[in-house]
N, C-alpha and C positions, 0 to 999 in steps of 0.2 A: 133294506139298505138302510142304515146309521149312518146319520150324517150331523156336522156340528161348527160353528165358527170357532173361530179362536185366535188370541193374539199369542206371538212367538214371546217369549220372556227372555230366552236363552239357554244355555246349555251349564250340563252340571254333569257329576256320576252318582250313581248310587250303587249300595255295595246289596247283593241279592241273598238269598239266604242260604247260597251253596258257597258263599264269601266271592265270587266273582264279582267282577266292576262292571256296571253298564253304564257307556258314553249317553246320556241323553237329553234331548232338547226339553224342556219343561213350556207347554201351553198353558193357558188361561182361557178353556171350553167353556162357552155359555154363562150362565143360559141364555140360550136363545127362543124367544117366542114365535111361534108360528104366523105369521103375518098376511098369508095368502096362500089360496091350494087353485093350482091349475089344473083342471078337466080337460078330456079330450072335445067335449060336447063343447064347449067355451070358447076354451085356447090353442085345439088340437094336439096338447100334449098333457101327460101326468108329472105333477113337480108340486114340492111345497118350496116356499120363500120364509127363509130365517133371518132373522135382524140381531145384530151383536153390537154392542158399545155404547153404553150410554152417555148420554150427551145434554146438553141445555137445547129448550126449545128455539132459544135466539138462531141457532147453528142451522135450522131446519127450514123449509119452507113451507108455507100452509098445506100445498097437497100432500109433500108427507106426512105432515102431521096428521092430517087428516086421514090419509090411508093407514097409519100405525093407529089412530084412536078405532078404528073398526075393529082390530084385533084387539081392543084394550091395552094395548103395549105402551109403553114408556117411549117418549124419543130415544130414538136409537141410531147411530150413526151409520153402518153399514146393513146392507141387504142383500142377500144371495139367494138362488134359486137351486134347488138339490132335484133329482129325478127323485120321483118315489112311486114305482108300481103297485104296490102293497096297498096305496093310499091309507098307511094305517093313523096318520095324525090328522088333526082337525085345527081349524081356526083358534087362535088363542092360545094352544095347547104349548106348554114348555119342555124344551129340547135339553136337558143336561149333560153332563159325563156319564151317567148313570144306565146311558145305550150302550156305553162301551165296556169291557171285561179285559182284564188282564191277560195275556198272552196271541190277542187278536190283532189281526196283521191291516192298518190301514194305509190309503192313501193320503199324500197332505199336496194341496197344491198353494200355489202362491206368487209373489213377482219378486224375481230375483233379485241382488243387491247390483245397481248399477253401476258399471266402470268405467263409464263414458268412451271416448275416441280410442281406440287401441289398435295398435299394428297386427301384423297377421302373425307374429312369432308369439305372441301372448294371445292374441283372439282365435287360433287357429294350430296353435303346435307347431308352425312351419321351422323346419330347422335354420340356425343363423350359419352367415357365412363366416367365411374365415377370417379371423382377428390376426395375423399375422401378416409380414409379407408388403407392409404397405397397402394393405387391404381398405376399399371403402365401401364397401358392400356387408355389412355385415347385421345389419338386420333389416334390408331392404327385401320387397316380396320378389325380386328378380324381374323377368321380362313375358309378359302375359299375353302377349299378340302374338298372331300368325301370320304366314306368307300371303301369296297373292290368293291361295285358297285357304281359309273362306272370306280373307280379307275383312275378319271383325274379329270382336270378343264375343264367346261365347256368354249366355247369360247363367247368372248364378254361379260364378268364378268367387271364390275365395279371397278376398281383399280387406284390406282394413277398414274399421266401421264402428258404430256403436256396439259395445261389449256389454251382456247383462240386461237389466230392466223387463225382462220380458216373464210370462207365464210358466212358472215350472212345474211339475208334477212330481214327488219323490213316489214312488212306489216301495211295497212289501216291507215298511215300517213296523214294528213290532210294539204294541203297548207294554210298558213294562210296570206301569205304577197309575191307579187313580185314585185321586183325593175328590171325594164328593163334596167333603165340607168346605175347601178352599178353592174347588173348580177347577182344577189341575189334570193334564193329564202328560205323562211323561212318555215319550217315545223313544227306543234306541236309534241311533244314528240324528244324522243333520235333518235340517227343513228348509226350504228354501225361503230367503228374504231375511233381510236386519233382523235384529231386535224389536219389538215395538209394532211389527208388521201385523196384516191380518192372513189368516190362511184358511183353506178349507179344508174338513177332515172327513174323509168318506172311509167305510171299510171296502178295504180291498179285497172283493170276492173270486 
């Protein structure tokens, strides 16, 4: 499985060879040094840890800097682990966009845009109430209680609350273009999170 960390730059469109237009999300992917190898004997599972996002030393703690120096990696802001059953990568090795090819399917995980506290109409697509004849129940959720049995409100009922700002994985995205010089990946469709956010890209096998 190929995996890499990337920064979402935004969306655009590209013309393909057959003249069709592809709406794509542009990702600045890597290069990501391998900063740790997890093994079943020591850690109980197989995985590789990748680093991304150059930063200044003053923005990291001494333990973080020491961890990166073991892999001869520069100060980097983000660390993430990816399952690696094949065990192909080694400590200090660099992962780039060259590990992906045009036409491949990937799944991308990130934190969705936070929309704050929202009501049931926007958050859960509840139908609104009547808007005429003096109705005062246009966007209210309505009654949620029950009678003497069970004399309580069931857990998990859909109601108002925080919307967004959760981990989301978008599957089945197709890679349209790979720019090895600028470390760019262009994938067809939308990617979770706002522009400038960090996302995890994995091959969708």
